[in-house]
All heavy atoms as a GROMACS GRO file, in nm:
protein
  536
    1MET      N    1   0.082  -0.119   0.000
    1MET     CA    2   0.000   0.000   0.000
    1MET      C    3   0.086   0.126   0.000
    1MET      O    4   0.054   0.222  -0.064
    1MET     CB    5  -0.091  -0.001   0.122
    1MET     CG    6  -0.183   0.117   0.126
    1MET     SD    7  -0.306   0.090   0.253
    1MET     CE    8  -0.345   0.256   0.291
    2TRP      N    9   0.194   0.124   0.072
    2TRP     CA   10   0.285   0.238   0.075
    2TRP      C   11   0.394   0.218  -0.028
    2TRP      O   12   0.451   0.111  -0.040
    2TRP     CB   13   0.348   0.252   0.213
    2TRP     CG   14   0.249   0.286   0.318
    2TRP    CD1   15   0.178   0.200   0.395
    2TRP    CD2   16   0.209   0.416   0.358
    2TRP    NE1   17   0.096   0.265   0.480
    2TRP    CE2   18   0.113   0.400   0.460
    2TRP    CE3   19   0.242   0.544   0.319
    2TRP    CZ2   20   0.051   0.507   0.523
    2TRP    CZ3   21   0.181   0.651   0.382
    2TRP    CH2   22   0.087   0.632   0.483
    3ASN      N   23   0.422   0.319  -0.105
    3ASN     CA   24   0.530   0.314  -0.203
    3ASN      C   25   0.649   0.392  -0.151
    3ASN      O   26   0.635   0.505  -0.106
    3ASN     CB   27   0.484   0.376  -0.335
    3ASN     CG   28   0.381   0.292  -0.404
    3ASN    OD1   29   0.367   0.174  -0.375
    3ASN    ND2   30   0.306   0.352  -0.495
    4ARG      N   31   0.764   0.329  -0.158
    4ARG     CA   32   0.885   0.399  -0.116
    4ARG      C   33   0.916   0.505  -0.219
    4ARG      O   34   0.909   0.483  -0.339
    4ARG     CB   35   1.001   0.300  -0.106
    4ARG     CG   36   1.126   0.364  -0.053
    4ARG     CD   37   1.186   0.274   0.055
    4ARG     NE   38   1.309   0.328   0.106
    4ARG     CZ   39   1.314   0.404   0.215
    4ARG    NH1   40   1.206   0.431   0.280
    4ARG    NH2   41   1.430   0.448   0.257
    5HIS      N   42   0.944   0.625  -0.172
    5HIS     CA   43   0.965   0.738  -0.262
    5HIS      C   44   1.092   0.811  -0.222
    5HIS      O   45   1.115   0.839  -0.106
    5HIS     CB   46   0.845   0.833  -0.253
    5HIS     CG   47   0.859   0.956  -0.336
    5HIS    ND1   48   0.847   0.953  -0.472
    5HIS    CD2   49   0.883   1.084  -0.305
    5HIS    CE1   50   0.863   1.075  -0.519
    5HIS    NE2   51   0.886   1.156  -0.419
    6SER      N   52   1.172   0.840  -0.320
    6SER     CA   53   1.288   0.925  -0.292
    6SER      C   54   1.309   1.015  -0.412
    6SER      O   55   1.313   0.971  -0.525
    6SER     CB   56   1.412   0.841  -0.266
    6SER     OG   57   1.448   0.769  -0.381
    7SER      N   58   1.314   1.142  -0.385
    7SER     CA   59   1.342   1.237  -0.492
    7SER      C   60   1.422   1.351  -0.431
    7SER      O   61   1.388   1.400  -0.323
    7SER     CB   62   1.214   1.289  -0.555
    7SER     OG   63   1.151   1.383  -0.473
    8GLY      N   64   1.523   1.392  -0.499
    8GLY     CA   65   1.606   1.500  -0.448
    8GLY      C   66   1.666   1.460  -0.315
    8GLY      O   67   1.722   1.354  -0.300
    9GLY      N   68   1.653   1.546  -0.216
    9GLY     CA   69   1.709   1.518  -0.085
    9GLY      C   70   1.609   1.459   0.012
    9GLY      O   71   1.638   1.437   0.128
   10ARG      N   72   1.485   1.432  -0.036
   10ARG     CA   73   1.380   1.383   0.053
   10ARG      C   74   1.356   1.236   0.030
   10ARG      O   75   1.353   1.188  -0.082
   10ARG     CB   76   1.251   1.461   0.029
   10ARG     CG   77   1.266   1.607   0.063
   10ARG     CD   78   1.144   1.691   0.036
   10ARG     NE   79   1.026   1.617  -0.004
   10ARG     CZ   80   0.924   1.671  -0.067
   10ARG    NH1   81   0.925   1.798  -0.099
   10ARG    NH2   82   0.818   1.600  -0.099
   11GLN      N   83   1.334   1.164   0.136
   11GLN     CA   84   1.298   1.023   0.126
   11GLN      C   85   1.181   0.997   0.219
   11GLN      O   86   1.165   1.062   0.321
   11GLN     CB   87   1.415   0.933   0.168
   11GLN     CG   88   1.528   0.929   0.069
   11GLN     CD   89   1.631   0.827   0.109
   11GLN    OE1   90   1.643   0.793   0.226
   11GLN    NE2   91   1.704   0.777   0.012
   12GLY      N   92   1.098   0.902   0.185
   12GLY     CA   93   0.986   0.869   0.270
   12GLY      C   94   0.888   0.780   0.196
   12GLY      O   95   0.919   0.726   0.091
   13PHE      N   96   0.771   0.766   0.253
   13PHE     CA   97   0.666   0.684   0.193
   13PHE      C   98   0.548   0.773   0.158
   13PHE      O   99   0.505   0.856   0.237
   13PHE     CB  100   0.620   0.576   0.290
   13PHE     CG  101   0.724   0.471   0.316
   13PHE    CD1  102   0.809   0.480   0.423
   13PHE    CD2  103   0.737   0.364   0.230
   13PHE    CE1  104   0.905   0.384   0.445
   13PHE    CE2  105   0.832   0.268   0.251
   13PHE     CZ  106   0.918   0.278   0.360
   14LEU      N  107   0.495   0.754   0.037
   14LEU     CA  108   0.380   0.830  -0.009
   14LEU      C  109   0.270   0.734  -0.051
   14LEU      O  110   0.298   0.626  -0.103
   14LEU     CB  111   0.416   0.919  -0.129
   14LEU     CG  112   0.517   1.030  -0.102
   14LEU    CD1  113   0.548   1.103  -0.232
   14LEU    CD2  114   0.463   1.128   0.000
   15LEU      N  115   0.147   0.773  -0.028
   15LEU     CA  116   0.035   0.694  -0.078
   15LEU      C  117   0.031   0.701  -0.229
   15LEU      O  118   0.067   0.802  -0.288
   15LEU     CB  119  -0.097   0.748  -0.022
   15LEU     CG  120  -0.127   0.717   0.123
   15LEU    CD1  121  -0.253   0.791   0.165
   15LEU    CD2  122  -0.146   0.569   0.144
   16PRO      N  123  -0.015   0.598  -0.292
   16PRO     CA  124  -0.029   0.603  -0.438
   16PRO      C  125  -0.123   0.716  -0.481
   16PRO      O  126  -0.213   0.756  -0.407
   16PRO     CB  127  -0.089   0.467  -0.475
   16PRO     CG  128  -0.055   0.378  -0.360
   16PRO     CD  129  -0.051   0.466  -0.240
   17ASP      N  130  -0.099   0.765  -0.600
   17ASP     CA  131  -0.180   0.876  -0.651
   17ASP      C  132  -0.328   0.844  -0.654
   17ASP      O  133  -0.412   0.932  -0.632
   17ASP     CB  134  -0.133   0.913  -0.792
   17ASP     CG  135   0.004   0.977  -0.792
   17ASP    OD1  136   0.048   1.024  -0.684
   17ASP    OD2  137   0.067   0.981  -0.899
   18ALA      N  138  -0.364   0.720  -0.680
   18ALA     CA  139  -0.506   0.683  -0.687
   18ALA      C  140  -0.574   0.704  -0.552
   18ALA      O  141  -0.688   0.750  -0.546
   18ALA     CB  142  -0.520   0.538  -0.731
   19LEU      N  143  -0.507   0.672  -0.443
   19LEU     CA  144  -0.568   0.691  -0.311
   19LEU      C  145  -0.580   0.838  -0.276
   19LEU      O  146  -0.678   0.880  -0.213
   19LEU     CB  147  -0.487   0.617  -0.203
   19LEU     CG  148  -0.495   0.465  -0.209
   19LEU    CD1  149  -0.407   0.404  -0.100
   19LEU    CD2  150  -0.637   0.418  -0.196
   20ILE      N  151  -0.484   0.916  -0.316
   20ILE     CA  152  -0.492   1.060  -0.294
   20ILE      C  153  -0.608   1.118  -0.374
   20ILE      O  154  -0.686   1.199  -0.323
   20ILE     CB  155  -0.358   1.128  -0.329
   20ILE    CG1  156  -0.250   1.082  -0.231
   20ILE    CG2  157  -0.372   1.279  -0.327
   20ILE    CD1  158  -0.110   1.125  -0.267
   21ALA      N  159  -0.621   1.076  -0.498
   21ALA     CA  160  -0.732   1.122  -0.581
   21ALA      C  161  -0.866   1.081  -0.521
   21ALA      O  162  -0.961   1.159  -0.520
   21ALA     CB  163  -0.718   1.067  -0.723
   22LEU      N  164  -0.873   0.959  -0.470
   22LEU     CA  165  -0.996   0.913  -0.407
   22LEU      C  166  -1.029   0.997  -0.284
   22LEU      O  167  -1.146   1.031  -0.262
   22LEU     CB  168  -0.982   0.765  -0.368
   22LEU     CG  169  -1.104   0.701  -0.303
   22LEU    CD1  170  -1.224   0.706  -0.397
   22LEU    CD2  171  -1.072   0.558  -0.264
   23ALA      N  172  -0.930   1.031  -0.206
   23ALA     CA  173  -0.953   1.115  -0.088
   23ALA      C  174  -1.004   1.253  -0.129
   23ALA      O  175  -1.094   1.308  -0.066
   23ALA     CB  176  -0.825   1.127  -0.007
   24VAL      N  177  -0.948   1.307  -0.236
   24VAL     CA  178  -0.993   1.439  -0.284
   24VAL      C  179  -1.138   1.431  -0.332
   24VAL      O  180  -1.220   1.518  -0.302
   24VAL     CB  181  -0.899   1.489  -0.397
   24VAL    CG1  182  -0.958   1.612  -0.466
   24VAL    CG2  183  -0.762   1.520  -0.340
   25VAL      N  184  -1.171   1.325  -0.403
   25VAL     CA  185  -1.308   1.308  -0.452
   25VAL      C  186  -1.404   1.292  -0.335
   25VAL      O  187  -1.512   1.353  -0.332
   25VAL     CB  188  -1.318   1.188  -0.548
   25VAL    CG1  189  -1.463   1.152  -0.577
   25VAL    CG2  190  -1.243   1.217  -0.677
   26ALA      N  191  -1.367   1.212  -0.236
   26ALA     CA  192  -1.454   1.192  -0.120
   26ALA      C  193  -1.475   1.323  -0.044
   26ALA      O  194  -1.587   1.354  -0.001
   26ALA     CB  195  -1.393   1.087  -0.027
   27LEU      N  196  -1.371   1.401  -0.028
   27LEU     CA  197  -1.384   1.530   0.038
   27LEU      C  198  -1.474   1.623  -0.040
   27LEU      O  199  -1.560   1.692   0.017
   27LEU     CB  200  -1.245   1.593   0.056
   27LEU     CG  201  -1.241   1.729   0.123
   27LEU    CD1  202  -1.295   1.719   0.266
   27LEU    CD2  203  -1.099   1.782   0.125
   28THR      N  204  -1.458   1.624  -0.171
   28THR     CA  205  -1.542   1.708  -0.257
   28THR      C  206  -1.688   1.667  -0.246
   28THR      O  207  -1.777   1.752  -0.234
   28THR     CB  208  -1.495   1.699  -0.403
   28THR    OG1  209  -1.357   1.740  -0.409
   28THR    CG2  210  -1.577   1.788  -0.493
   29VAL      N  211  -1.715   1.538  -0.251
   29VAL     CA  212  -1.853   1.490  -0.239
   29VAL      C  213  -1.912   1.530  -0.104
   29VAL      O  214  -2.026   1.576  -0.096
   29VAL     CB  215  -1.859   1.337  -0.259
   29VAL    CG1  216  -1.995   1.281  -0.218
   29VAL    CG2  217  -1.828   1.300  -0.403
   30GLY      N  218  -1.834   1.518   0.001
   30GLY     CA  219  -1.882   1.557   0.134
   30GLY      C  220  -1.914   1.705   0.141
   30GLY      O  221  -2.018   1.745   0.194
   31LEU      N  222  -1.827   1.787   0.087
   31LEU     CA  223  -1.850   1.932   0.090
   31LEU      C  224  -1.971   1.971   0.005
   31LEU      O  225  -2.050   2.056   0.045
   31LEU     CB  226  -1.725   2.006   0.042
   31LEU     CG  227  -1.606   2.001   0.136
   31LEU    CD1  228  -1.484   2.066   0.072
   31LEU    CD2  229  -1.638   2.070   0.268
   32VAL      N  230  -1.985   1.909  -0.111
   32VAL     CA  231  -2.100   1.939  -0.197
   32VAL      C  232  -2.230   1.896  -0.129
   32VAL      O  233  -2.330   1.969  -0.133
   32VAL     CB  234  -2.084   1.871  -0.335
   32VAL    CG1  235  -2.213   1.875  -0.416
   32VAL    CG2  236  -1.970   1.937  -0.413
   33THR      N  237  -2.228   1.781  -0.064
   33THR     CA  238  -2.347   1.733   0.007
   33THR      C  239  -2.386   1.830   0.117
   33THR      O  240  -2.504   1.864   0.132
   33THR     CB  241  -2.322   1.592   0.065
   33THR    OG1  242  -2.287   1.505  -0.042
   33THR    CG2  243  -2.444   1.540   0.137
   34GLN      N  244  -2.289   1.875   0.195
   34GLN     CA  245  -2.316   1.971   0.302
   34GLN      C  246  -2.372   2.100   0.245
   34GLN      O  247  -2.466   2.158   0.300
   34GLN     CB  248  -2.189   2.000   0.382
   34GLN     CG  249  -2.152   1.889   0.477
   34GLN     CD  250  -2.258   1.869   0.584
   34GLN    OE1  251  -2.342   1.781   0.574
   34GLN    NE2  252  -2.254   1.951   0.685
   35THR      N  253  -2.316   2.147   0.134
   35THR     CA  254  -2.362   2.270   0.072
   35THR      C  255  -2.507   2.256   0.025
   35THR      O  256  -2.589   2.345   0.047
   35THR     CB  257  -2.272   2.306  -0.048
   35THR    OG1  258  -2.138   2.320  -0.001
   35THR    CG2  259  -2.317   2.434  -0.115
   36ILE      N  260  -2.538   2.143  -0.035
   36ILE     CA  261  -2.676   2.120  -0.082
   36ILE      C  262  -2.772   2.118   0.036
   36ILE      O  263  -2.881   2.177   0.029
   36ILE     CB  264  -2.683   1.990  -0.164
   36ILE    CG1  265  -2.612   2.009  -0.298
   36ILE    CG2  266  -2.828   1.946  -0.185
   36ILE    CD1  267  -2.595   1.882  -0.378
   37LEU      N  268  -2.735   2.051   0.145
   37LEU     CA  269  -2.823   2.046   0.262
   37LEU      C  270  -2.847   2.184   0.320
   37LEU      O  271  -2.960   2.218   0.359
   37LEU     CB  272  -2.764   1.952   0.367
   37LEU     CG  273  -2.764   1.804   0.332
   37LEU    CD1  274  -2.690   1.724   0.439
   37LEU    CD2  275  -2.905   1.752   0.315
   38VAL      N  276  -2.743   2.266   0.327
   38VAL     CA  277  -2.758   2.402   0.380
   38VAL      C  278  -2.848   2.485   0.289
   38VAL      O  279  -2.937   2.557   0.337
   38VAL     CB  280  -2.620   2.469   0.398
   38VAL    CG1  281  -2.634   2.618   0.424
   38VAL    CG2  282  -2.544   2.403   0.511
   39ILE      N  283  -2.829   2.473   0.159
   39ILE     CA  284  -2.911   2.548   0.064
   39ILE      C  285  -3.057   2.505   0.074
   39ILE      O  286  -3.149   2.589   0.071
   39ILE     CB  287  -2.857   2.533  -0.080
   39ILE    CG1  288  -2.725   2.607  -0.093
   39ILE    CG2  289  -2.958   2.583  -0.183
   39ILE    CD1  290  -2.653   2.581  -0.223
   40GLN      N  291  -3.082   2.374   0.088
   40GLN     CA  292  -3.220   2.326   0.102
   40GLN      C  293  -3.284   2.380   0.229
   40GLN      O  294  -3.401   2.421   0.227
   40GLN     CB  295  -3.222   2.173   0.104
   40GLN     CG  296  -3.200   2.110  -0.030
   40GLN     CD  297  -3.196   1.958  -0.023
   40GLN    OE1  298  -3.171   1.900   0.082
   40GLN    NE2  299  -3.217   1.894  -0.136
   41GLN      N  300  -3.210   2.383   0.338
   41GLN     CA  301  -3.265   2.436   0.463
   41GLN      C  302  -3.295   2.585   0.450
   41GLN      O  303  -3.401   2.631   0.492
   41GLN     CB  304  -3.167   2.413   0.577
   41GLN     CG  305  -3.219   2.464   0.710
   41GLN     CD  306  -3.118   2.447   0.822
   41GLN    OE1  307  -3.004   2.408   0.798
   41GLN    NE2  308  -3.160   2.477   0.943
   42GLN      N  309  -3.205   2.660   0.388
   42GLN     CA  310  -3.229   2.803   0.369
   42GLN      C  311  -3.350   2.826   0.279
   42GLN      O  312  -3.428   2.918   0.304
   42GLN     CB  313  -3.105   2.870   0.308
   42GLN     CG  314  -2.989   2.878   0.403
   42GLN     CD  315  -2.863   2.932   0.337
   42GLN    OE1  316  -2.852   2.935   0.213
   42GLN    NE2  317  -2.767   2.972   0.418
   43THR      N  318  -3.366   2.744   0.178
   43THR     CA  319  -3.481   2.757   0.089
   43THR      C  320  -3.611   2.730   0.163
   43THR      O  321  -3.710   2.802   0.146
   43THR     CB  322  -3.466   2.659  -0.030
   43THR    OG1  323  -3.346   2.690  -0.100
   43THR    CG2  324  -3.584   2.670  -0.125
   44ARG      N  325  -3.611   2.625   0.250
   44ARG     CA  326  -3.730   2.596   0.329
   44ARG      C  327  -3.766   2.714   0.420
   44ARG      O  328  -3.883   2.752   0.431
   44ARG     CB  329  -3.708   2.471   0.414
   44ARG     CG  330  -3.763   2.345   0.354
   44ARG     CD  331  -3.768   2.231   0.454
   44ARG     NE  332  -3.643   2.209   0.525
   44ARG     CZ  333  -3.542   2.134   0.482
   44ARG    NH1  334  -3.551   2.075   0.364
   44ARG    NH2  335  -3.433   2.119   0.553
   45VAL      N  336  -3.666   2.772   0.483
   45VAL     CA  337  -3.691   2.886   0.573
   45VAL      C  338  -3.748   3.003   0.495
   45VAL      O  339  -3.844   3.067   0.538
   45VAL     CB  340  -3.560   2.925   0.647
   45VAL    CG1  341  -3.575   3.059   0.717
   45VAL    CG2  342  -3.521   2.818   0.746
   46ARG      N  343  -3.690   3.031   0.378
   46ARG     CA  344  -3.741   3.142   0.295
   46ARG      C  345  -3.885   3.117   0.250
   46ARG      O  346  -3.968   3.208   0.249
   46ARG     CB  347  -3.652   3.161   0.173
   46ARG     CG  348  -3.521   3.227   0.204
   46ARG     CD  349  -3.444   3.260   0.076
   46ARG     NE  350  -3.306   3.283   0.108
   46ARG     CZ  351  -3.203   3.213   0.059
   46ARG    NH1  352  -3.225   3.115  -0.026
   46ARG    NH2  353  -3.081   3.240   0.094
   47GLU      N  354  -3.914   2.992   0.211
   47GLU     CA  355  -4.051   2.960   0.166
   47GLU      C  356  -4.150   2.975   0.280
   47GLU      O  357  -4.261   3.026   0.260
   47GLU     CB  358  -4.055   2.819   0.108
   47GLU     CG  359  -3.990   2.807  -0.028
   47GLU     CD  360  -3.985   2.665  -0.080
   47GLU    OE1  361  -4.019   2.571  -0.004
   47GLU    OE2  362  -3.948   2.648  -0.197
   48GLU      N  363  -4.114   2.931   0.400
   48GLU     CA  364  -4.203   2.945   0.515
   48GLU      C  365  -4.227   3.092   0.546
   48GLU      O  366  -4.339   3.134   0.574
   48GLU     CB  367  -4.145   2.874   0.636
   48GLU     CG  368  -4.148   2.723   0.625
   48GLU     CD  369  -4.071   2.654   0.737
   48GLU    OE1  370  -4.017   2.723   0.826
   48GLU    OE2  371  -4.064   2.530   0.734
   49ARG      N  372  -4.120   3.172   0.541
   49ARG     CA  373  -4.133   3.316   0.566
   49ARG      C  374  -4.223   3.380   0.462
   49ARG      O  375  -4.307   3.464   0.493
   49ARG     CB  376  -3.994   3.379   0.566
   49ARG     CG  377  -3.991   3.519   0.620
   49ARG     CD  378  -3.849   3.575   0.625
   49ARG     NE  379  -3.763   3.490   0.705
   49ARG     CZ  380  -3.635   3.464   0.678
   49ARG    NH1  381  -3.579   3.517   0.571
   49ARG    NH2  382  -3.563   3.388   0.756
   50LEU      N  383  -4.206   3.341   0.336
   50LEU     CA  384  -4.289   3.395   0.229
   50LEU      C  385  -4.435   3.355   0.246
   50LEU      O  386  -4.526   3.438   0.227
   50LEU     CB  387  -4.236   3.346   0.094
   50LEU     CG  388  -4.310   3.394  -0.031
   50LEU    CD1  389  -4.308   3.545  -0.038
   50LEU    CD2  390  -4.248   3.333  -0.155
   51MET      N  391  -4.459   3.230   0.286
   51MET     CA  392  -4.597   3.186   0.308
   51MET      C  393  -4.663   3.264   0.422
   51MET      O  394  -4.780   3.302   0.412
   51MET     CB  395  -4.601   3.036   0.337
   51MET     CG  396  -4.568   2.949   0.217
   51MET     SD  397  -4.682   2.972   0.079
   51MET     CE  398  -4.828   2.902   0.147
   52ARG      N  399  -4.588   3.288   0.530
   52ARG     CA  400  -4.642   3.367   0.641
   52ARG      C  401  -4.673   3.510   0.596
   52ARG      O  402  -4.777   3.566   0.633
   52ARG     CB  403  -4.546   3.368   0.760
   52ARG     CG  404  -4.545   3.238   0.837
   52ARG     CD  405  -4.474   3.253   0.971
   52ARG     NE  406  -4.336   3.299   0.957
   52ARG     CZ  407  -4.230   3.220   0.946
   52ARG    NH1  408  -4.245   3.089   0.947
   52ARG    NH2  409  -4.109   3.272   0.934
   53ALA      N  410  -4.586   3.569   0.516
   53ALA     CA  411  -4.610   3.704   0.466
   53ALA      C  412  -4.732   3.708   0.374
   53ALA      O  413  -4.814   3.801   0.383
   53ALA     CB  414  -4.486   3.755   0.391
   54ARG      N  415  -4.746   3.607   0.290
   54ARG     CA  416  -4.864   3.601   0.203
   54ARG      C  417  -4.992   3.586   0.285
   54ARG      O  418  -5.093   3.652   0.256
   54ARG     CB  419  -4.853   3.484   0.106
   54ARG     CG  420  -4.753   3.506  -0.004
   54ARG     CD  421  -4.744   3.384  -0.092
   54ARG     NE  422  -4.647   3.405  -0.199
   54ARG     CZ  423  -4.596   3.307  -0.271
   54ARG    NH1  424  -4.633   3.182  -0.251
   54ARG    NH2  425  -4.508   3.334  -0.366
   55LEU      N  426  -4.989   3.500   0.385
   55LEU     CA  427  -5.106   3.480   0.470
   55LEU      C  428  -5.142   3.609   0.542
   55LEU      O  429  -5.259   3.648   0.546
   55LEU     CB  430  -5.080   3.368   0.571
   55LEU     CG  431  -5.193   3.336   0.668
   55LEU    CD1  432  -5.318   3.291   0.592
   55LEU    CD2  433  -5.150   3.229   0.766
   56HIS      N  434  -5.042   3.677   0.596
   56HIS     CA  435  -5.066   3.804   0.666
   56HIS      C  436  -5.124   3.907   0.569
   56HIS      O  437  -5.219   3.979   0.602
   56HIS     CB  438  -4.935   3.855   0.726
   56HIS     CG  439  -4.948   3.985   0.795
   56HIS    ND1  440  -5.035   4.006   0.900
   56HIS    CD2  441  -4.883   4.103   0.776
   56HIS    CE1  442  -5.025   4.131   0.941
   56HIS    NE2  443  -4.933   4.192   0.867
   57HIS      N  444  -5.071   3.912   0.448
   57HIS     CA  445  -5.122   4.006   0.348
   57HIS      C  446  -5.266   3.972   0.310
   57HIS      O  447  -5.351   4.062   0.299
   57HIS     CB  448  -5.032   4.003   0.224
   57HIS     CG  449  -5.076   4.097   0.117
   57HIS    ND1  450  -5.157   4.059   0.013
   57HIS    CD2  451  -5.050   4.229   0.098
   57HIS    CE1  452  -5.181   4.162  -0.064
   57HIS    NE2  453  -5.116   4.267  -0.015
   58ASP      N  454  -5.294   3.843   0.290
   58ASP     CA  455  -5.431   3.802   0.255
   58ASP      C  456  -5.528   3.835   0.367
   58ASP      O  457  -5.640   3.881   0.341
   58ASP     CB  458  -5.435   3.652   0.226
   58ASP     CG  459  -5.366   3.616   0.094
   58ASP    OD1  460  -5.336   3.709   0.016
   58ASP    OD2  461  -5.341   3.496   0.072
   59GLN      N  462  -5.489   3.813   0.491
   59GLN     CA  463  -5.577   3.845   0.604
   59GLN      C  464  -5.602   3.995   0.612
   59GLN      O  465  -5.715   4.039   0.636
   59GLN     CB  466  -5.516   3.794   0.734
   59GLN     CG  467  -5.518   3.643   0.746
   59GLN     CD  468  -5.442   3.592   0.867
   59GLN    OE1  469  -5.362   3.665   0.927
   59GLN    NE2  470  -5.463   3.467   0.901
   60ALA      N  471  -5.499   4.074   0.591
   60ALA     CA  472  -5.515   4.219   0.593
   60ALA      C  473  -5.606   4.264   0.479
   60ALA      O  474  -5.692   4.353   0.497
   60ALA     CB  475  -5.380   4.289   0.582
   61LEU      N  476  -5.593   4.203   0.363
   61LEU     CA  477  -5.678   4.236   0.249
   61LEU      C  478  -5.823   4.199   0.276
   61LEU      O  479  -5.915   4.275   0.244
   61LEU     CB  480  -5.625   4.165   0.124
   61LEU     CG  481  -5.689   4.203  -0.010
   61LEU    CD1  482  -5.671   4.352  -0.036
   61LEU    CD2  483  -5.629   4.121  -0.122
   62LEU      N  484  -5.845   4.083   0.337
   62LEU     CA  485  -5.983   4.045   0.371
   62LEU      C  486  -6.044   4.140   0.472
   62LEU      O  487  -6.162   4.176   0.461
   62LEU     CB  488  -5.983   3.901   0.429
   62LEU     CG  489  -5.976   3.788   0.326
   62LEU    CD1  490  -5.960   3.654   0.395
   62LEU    CD2  491  -6.100   3.790   0.238
   63MET      N  492  -5.966   4.178   0.573
   63MET     CA  493  -6.018   4.273   0.673
   63MET      C  494  -6.052   4.408   0.607
   63MET      O  495  -6.155   4.468   0.638
   63MET     CB  496  -5.915   4.294   0.784
   63MET     CG  497  -5.903   4.173   0.876
   63MET     SD  498  -5.777   4.192   1.003
   63MET     CE  499  -5.829   4.341   1.084
   64TRP      N  500  -5.968   4.451   0.515
   64TRP     CA  501  -5.995   4.577   0.445
   64TRP      C  502  -6.121   4.565   0.358
   64TRP      O  503  -6.202   4.655   0.351
   64TRP     CB  504  -5.875   4.613   0.358
   64TRP     CG  505  -5.896   4.735   0.275
   64TRP    CD1  506  -5.886   4.865   0.315
   64TRP    CD2  507  -5.938   4.740   0.139
   64TRP    NE1  508  -5.915   4.949   0.213
   64TRP    CE2  509  -5.947   4.876   0.102
   64TRP    CE3  510  -5.966   4.643   0.043
   64TRP    CZ2  511  -5.985   4.914  -0.026
   64TRP    CZ3  512  -6.003   4.683  -0.083
   64TRP    CH2  513  -6.012   4.817  -0.118
   65ALA      N  514  -6.138   4.447   0.291
   65ALA     CA  515  -6.252   4.428   0.202
   65ALA      C  516  -6.383   4.418   0.280
   65ALA      O  517  -6.489   4.453   0.228
   65ALA     CB  518  -6.232   4.303   0.119
   66GLN      N  519  -6.379   4.374   0.405
   66GLN     CA  520  -6.499   4.358   0.484
   66GLN      C  521  -6.544   4.489   0.547
   66GLN      O  522  -6.656   4.498   0.597
   66GLN     CB  523  -6.477   4.253   0.592
   66GLN     CG  524  -6.465   4.113   0.537
   66GLN     CD  525  -6.429   4.011   0.643
   66GLN    OE1  526  -6.403   4.046   0.757
   66GLN    NE2  527  -6.428   3.885   0.604
   67LYS      N  528  -6.463   4.591   0.545
   67LYS     CA  529  -6.500   4.720   0.606
   67LYS      C  530  -6.597   4.795   0.521
   67LYS      O  531  -6.615   4.793   0.410
   67LYS     CB  532  -6.376   4.805   0.631
   67LYS     CG  533  -6.293   4.754   0.744
   67LYS     CD  534  -6.178   4.849   0.768
   67LYS     CE  535  -6.091   4.797   0.882
   67LYS     NZ  536  -5.980   4.883   0.909
   0.00000   0.00000   0.00000
């Protein structure tokens, strides 16, 4: 799993490029998923706020029309 690597004055063990790429993809998927969840929650909050404003406006309009 570990590949011995030596270049220049440095020596050590590095993970294969495929595992590094997989880690980057997994991190990206996680971040995108979190972003989507946050956006969905914000959208729900905005829609609820808009519905309350519409209801309040409709009630005010009905009260005005009944006068």
